[in-house]
N, C-alpha and C positions, 0 to 999 in steps of 0.2 A: 113772272113768267106770264104772259098771254097763253090761253087755251090752244090758238094756234100755233104760236112759237113752240110750245111744248110738244105738241103734235110733230111738227118740224124736228124738233130734236129727235123725237122719239123713231120717227121715220129714219132719219140719220143714223143714229144708233143701230138700227134692224140691218141697213146695208151694210154697216161697216163689218156687223156679226156673220152677215152672208159671206162678205169676202174672205174674212178669216177662214172660212169652212165649218163656222161652228153650228148652223142648220138653224131654222128659224124655231125650231120645237122648243129651243133654249129660252126664247123671249116672247113666245106667243101669248102665253099667260099673264106674263109680266107687262106687256102692251095692254093687253085688254084692262087688266087690273089700274095702270096708269091712266088709261084714257078715262075711266069712270072716277078716278079719282081728281082727274083735271077737269073734268064737267061738274062735280062736285064742288071744287075749289073755286070756278070760274062764276058759279052761282052764288057763292058766299058774300055776304055784305062787307065791302071794301076792297073787291076784285080778287087778283091772283094773289095778292099777298096775305089774304086772311085764309086760316086754317079752319075747317068746320070746328065747332066748339069741342064736339066730343074727342076730336084727336089731339086738344092740347095737352092734355096728363099724358097720353101717350107718347109725346115728342120730348119730354123731360128724360135726359139720361138717366139710367138707374144708378143709385149709388153703389159704390165697390162693396164688395160684399165677399171677402176672400176667406173668412174661418181661419186664417192663420194666425195664430198668437205670437209666431215669430217673424212675421214679416217686416221686413227692413233690417233684420239682423245678418252679420256677417255669417256666411256659408260655412260650414266644416268640409264639404267635400268630400266625395266617397273615392278611397283610393289614393289620396294626397293631390297636390297640385299639378305633379306632372301627368298625372293620368288623366285629370279634370282638362288641362290644356289639351291633351291628345284627343280626347273625344269630340271638346268643342271645335276645331281647329275647321271643318267644313261648313259650320254653323257660323261662326265667327266672320269667316269670307262671304258667307252668304247675305247676312244683314236685312233681308225683305223676304217675309213669308206670308200665306195665306192661312186664316184660321176661318173655321167653320163651324157653325153651331146649328145643328139640324135633329130635329126629332117629332115626337108627338104632338108637342105644343104649335108646331108649325102649319098643323093641317088645317086649322082655319086661324092663322095670323095672332096667335095668343089670345084666342077667345074661345069661349066654351059655351054651349047652350045662349048666345047671345049675351053673355056676361065678358065684360073686359078682364083678361088675366094678367095684365099689365106688362109680363115678362115671360120669358120661358120657364120662370118659376111659378106659371100660373097654376099648377097643382096646389102648391103652398098657399098662394095668395086667396083661391077661391075655395081651399080645402075641400078639393074634389074627392071623394072617397077613392080608394084605389080600385075597387071594381068598375066605377062608373069611368075612371081615365083610361083603365085598361079597354075600354070598348072605343076608344077613338083609334087604335090599332086596327081594328075592325073595318075603318074606313081609309085604311092607309095605300093609296095606290098611285105612287108618284109617275105619272105614264113619261113626263118629260125629263126624267133622271137620265143623264149622259156621263158616267164618269169622264170619258175623254174629252167630252166637251169643258168638263169642271178643270180638269187639268189645264186644257188649251188655254181658257181665259187665265190662270194662275200664270202660265207661262208667258203670256201675252203681256202682262202687266209688270213682268220682270220680276216675279216672284221666285225664289230659289226651295222653297220648302212648302209643305202643306199640312196642317193639323186638323182634325176634324173630331167631332165629340163619337166617342164608340158608347159612351155611356153618360148621360147627365144627370142633373140630381133626381128627376123621376125614376130613377133606376132602370130604365128600358134600354137594353141593348141593341145598338144599330146595327149590330151583325150577328152572325149565327152562331151563337154561345152555347156551348154543352153544359157549361156549369148554370145555367139560369135560362128557363124555358122562357123567361120573359124577355121575348127578344124579337126584331124584325121580320125574321124568317119564319118562326112558329106563329107569332101571332096575326101576322098582316095576310090578308088576301095577294099582295106584291110576290112573297117570298124570295126576294132577291135579299142579296148580301151587299150593300154599297161599299161597307170597308173593303170587302175583297175586291171588288171592281176597282175602287179608287186606289187600291194599294198596287195593284196591276197597271192600270193607267200611268201612274207617276213612275213607275219602274221603266214603262215603255218611254217615256218623255225623258227620263233623266231629273225629275224632280224629287226630292228627298220627300218621305212620308211617314208623320208622325199621328199620333192619337191622344185624345182627352179621355181622361179619365176621371170622374167627379169620385173621391176616394173618401172623404168622412161625411157625405151625406148621400143617402139613398132611400126615397121614400116607399120603394116598395119592400123592402127587407124590414121585418120587425125588430133587428137588433143595431140600430145605428142612432145611437143618443148623440146630440150637439152641446155645444157649452151652453149653458142655461135654458137648452131645450128650444131654443128659439128659432131654429132651423130644421127643425127633426118633423116628422110626419105624426102628429099629436093627436090627430083626429081618426084615423085608422089604428093607431098603438100609441095609446094617450099617457101610459106609465113608464116614464123615463127611468126609473131605479131598476126596472127589471129588464133594461136593455144591456146588452153584453157587446160593446164591439168586436171584441176577439172572435166571436162565435161567426158574426160577419165579416171579419177578416180572413179567416179560415174558409168558410162556406161559401164567398163570393169574389173578395179582392184577390186573393192570391189565385185561384184557379182562372179567373177572367182576365188579369195580367197576364199569364203564362198564356193562356190562349191567345190571345194579340201578339206576344212578341213570337209565336211558334207559328200561328195559321197564316199571318200576315208578313212575316219576315222580309227582307230585314226593316224592321221599324226604327227609325232614325230618332226619336222624338217620344218618351213619355210625358205626357204634359196633363200632371195631376192637378187638382182643384181642392178647394177647401178641404185640407187637413184635417181640421176640428179636433177628435179629441184622439186621435192616432199617438200611440207612444213610441217614444225615441226606440225603443228596441223593436219595435214593429216597422218603423220608418227605415232603421237599418237592414232589418231582414228582409224588406220587401226591394231594399236597394240592391242587396246582393244577390237576390234570386234573379233580377234582371239582369245585373253584370254577368251574372253565371250563365245565362241562357243568349244574353245578347250583349257582350262586353261593348261593342261600340255605341248603343244607344246612350243618348244624353236625357238627362230628369231634371225636371226644374224643382224650385225650391219648394212646391208646394206639396212635394212628397213628405214634408214637416219636418219638425224638430232641428231645423237650420240645416237640413241635409239637401243636395240636390247638385247641379253642375251651375246653375244659374240663377239669378233673381227676376221675379215677375214685377212688372209696374204697370198694374191696369188703368188704363184710360188716364195716364199720368207720364210727365218726362221728366225726371230728376234734374231740377235747375243745373247742378254743375256736373253731371253724369255721375258714375258709380266707381269705385275702385274693383269692384268684383265684377264679372259678365252678368248683364242683365237684357230683358227682352221687355218692351212695351207692347201691351196688347191692347186694342183699341177698335170701337165699332166705326162704322161709316154712318150710323144715325146715332138715334139713343138707343138701340136694343143690340142685344148679341144675336138672339133667334128672330125669327121674320115676327114683325108686328104690323097686321094690315092697316093700321092707321098712322104709322110713323114714316111722315114724308120729310122729316126735318134732315136732309140728307147733308153732309159736309160736302163744301165744293174742291174739286179738284186742286185748286190752290192750295187749300188746307191740308190736303192729303200729303201733296208732293213736299211742301213745305215742313210736316210733322217729319217724314221719312229724313229730309236732309238734317232736320233738329238731332233726330235720335240718332243718325248715323255720326254726326258729329261731336255726341258726346259718349261714342264707342258704345253705343245699342244696337240692339235689333228691332226691328218693327214688323211686327204680327197684325196684319188688318184684317178685319171680320167681313165676313159674307153671310148672312142668315137666308139661305134658299126658304123657299115657297114650299106648300105642302104637296105640290105636285112635280118638285123636284127641279124646277126651274130657277135661277137667281132672280131677282127681281131686276127689273130693266135700270133703275137708278144705279144698282150696284157694277151693271155691267158697262154702263157708260163711262162710271169711274175708274174701273179698272183698265179699260180700254185707254181713257185721256191719262192714267198714270203710266201706261204701259207706254205712249207715246214720248211721254217725258223721257222714261227709261231708256227708250233707243236712243234718246240723244244725249244723255247726263248719266247712264248705269254706271260708267268706268267710274265716278266720282262716287258712287254709294258701295257697289259689291267689291270685297275686297279692301275697302277703305278702314282708316284707322280715324281714333279722336283726334282731332286738329288742335295744335299747341299754342295755335295763337290765341291772345285773351284781348277782351274789351274790343268785339268787331260789333260796332254801333250799328253797323249794317246789316247785318243778317249771320251766316254760320259758314264753317269750313270743314272739310276732311282732306284727308291726306293719304295718300298711296305710294308706296315703295315697291317697283315691279323689276323685270329685266329691260323696261323701256325707258327707266329711270326713276327719277323721284319727283312727285306733284303734289301740289296743293290745290283744290278746288276751292273756289270763292262762290258762296251761295247767297245770292243778292237779294236779301228780302226788302230793303227799302232802296230804290234806285237814285243815285245820285242827281242832283237837279242841275248841277254844273258841270256834268260831263265828266267828272274826274272820281274816279273810287281810289281810295287812299288805304293801304293797307299797312298797318303798322308792328312795328317791332319783329320784322320778318327775319332778319339776320341771317339771309341767307342770298345769294346772288341769283336773280330771276334770268334764266334764258330767253324764255319768250312767255306772253299772254296770249291766251285764245279763248275765243268765244265759243262755247260747246255748240250753240245753236247757230249753224252756219259755218264753222270752223273758221272764224275769221280772225286774223292775227291783230293785236291792238297795241297802239304804242305804249311804251312804258317811259316812267322816267325815276331814278332812284335819287333818293332824298336821305341820306345817311342810311338809318337801319328802316326806314320805309320806302314803299313804291307806290306811284302814281299812276296809275292805269287810265287811259284816254276811254272814254266809253261814249256810245251814242247817246243822244239825250232822252229816249227813252228805251224801255227793256225788250230784245226782241222777242223775250217769252213773259207775257205778263204773269203767268202762273208763279215763275221761278226762274230766273236766268242765271246761270253758272257761268264761272270764267276760270279756265283752268291754268295753271302757274307751273311752268318746268322749271325746276331747280338746278342748277349746276351743282356738280360734284362737290363734297365738302373740301377736299384739297383744292379747288378753285376760288374757294372764298376767302 
């Protein structure tokens, strides 16, 4: 993309943001940063497709690092299958949510004193002493932060819930914690509580709200060992043998989880990460406390020891889905937290197809945004959220409330299905558009009442060939990102 083309695209995004009433403050710094990067790219050898050499490593996706010895194993589910199903009912209906990674690492885009910290784990990568890392908080003044704008963007994208980092591995609480003075309210000149503001804005907008909590890693606390010590703070606290997880669990984990559940209620999701060395008894104790305080809160599998309500698939989609509830969490580029040199953004086409792919296999899609240190979303994130939202306005009924499709062997794409008071529908998400104008649906075993192109709501001619249906379609897809066709099925008694 040329520098001029990029500028035109950015101006278009700003105009769309303005029409949505999101305000220019959300994108002002993102626009300036994108212009600067566009200028750098335009000057690079090879033209607009050549990234600066210093950004090459930054663009590579970070490897999955879940710290869960039981990842992928069947969950035991707290309270039994019926209780789990009741808790998950809204979540299963939702299908699509926003993940947000925001913390001190975003202040200079995962950089510290001119050094590239690689990811939101920069404290460990650069082995920054705790005393020095804590000084970043003294610079924390995210003047562009507006909880209502963040929530509005999530809603505009068609998302039904939001999960944000309340405490990441660096141990810094992004809320006003009484259990630990190492938090955004006490340590920064900003003095505001973004979790409180986001929880309130989400409730007003009808968006379910959840929090992420780093469970088995905390580089501020001296009592947090990890498996083989490879993810511990060994530069401030070198002796792993003296670390006692139970002291940290009692002193920080339980009080902070209790705070989050009570101060910001209702919490729809407790999204734990990296269980590391938590014992099964501690996982069970934590779950019992959560459900005693907030019975409807759902908890992911990274509470540890095969517990929790649903499995996490980080940066991946299981080929055939999963027999148990699951969620794919994924970045828009190569990082969870904002990295100022990562311009390797996934196109809208990839994002909507991932959403359809995940839903077709019965999963949820949690799409990440890494806000910048000033509190604004990077402009490419905004651009993609709005584009996904435009696709969802046309095709959202094929995602929200959908279940895994039973049709197998679809060579041209994916399908989802929905049963409602309006009837039974199958939605065909056509990744590879037929070149002969005929889309074949094999093995349907149900009478099709009507076939409708979702974009434009145009009815399409159909021919029934035994158990197969041939749908006449235009020679080119109406939506090049992803065109969806709705099939209305006849009631079973009419088949």
